[in-house]
Residue, then its C-alpha position, 0 to 999 in steps of 0.5 A: m758073245t755071238v749075239t754081240l758079234i751078230t749085232v755089231v755086224a748087222v749095225s755095220t751093214v746098215f751103216i755101209v748100206y746107208a753110206a752107199v746111198l747117201l748121195t745120188l747125182f744125175g747129169s743134166t739132160v742130153t738131147v741127141t738128134e740125127g743130122g740131115g741133108q742130101v746129096e746133090y749133083s752137077l754137070d758144071g759145078s755151078t747148078w746143083g740138084t738131087t738128080l741129073d738128066p740122062m747124059i752120055n756115058g763118060t760125061y763129067w759130073y760132080a757130087r756134093v753133100t749138104i749136111t744140116g743140123a750139124s754140131v762142131q766136130d771132126v768127121t770123116i766122110d766116105w764117098q762111094l759110087q754105086v751102080g744099080p738100081s735093082t741092087w746098088t753095088d759099089t763100083g770104082s774107087p772111093t773118095q774120103t774127106t776129112m774135115t771139121l764141120a761147122e755148126g748148122t749147115n755145111i756144104v761138102y764136096a768130094t775132095s780130101n778137105g771138103l772144099a769145092s776146088g778139085n771136086r771129084n769128076w764121077g764121069i771117069d767111073t761112069i763110062d758104061a751106060g747105066s744108073y748110078r748114085v753116090e753114097v755118102t757116109v758121115n762118120g763122127 
């Protein structure tokens, strides 16, 4: 009787193990890449570059970000002015953009909706002489 019971348990275990590995499925390959881009600056909103010539403190200046390799997705973009350059430190109040990126390249301005109209004037926060930059963080 004991031998029969052990045999039944052993055979049942084999069937359970067999049933557990009867089917294994794998999803197709998913490729994840990191987007790219750059922050650009302008004194007048029409000519953009990655640097600005030295200017008098308080001069109006603007920032935008060009995001490349994007997929369609909702994002929040945080804009933060920093003063440095030995140690970059946040200064002034941040700006936040909420929008949906389009496929490919997107040009986004420091506004609540990412559009050029009303682009933030960073000059109101750069009234002291020094070196400044805008840090842009894209959160998906």
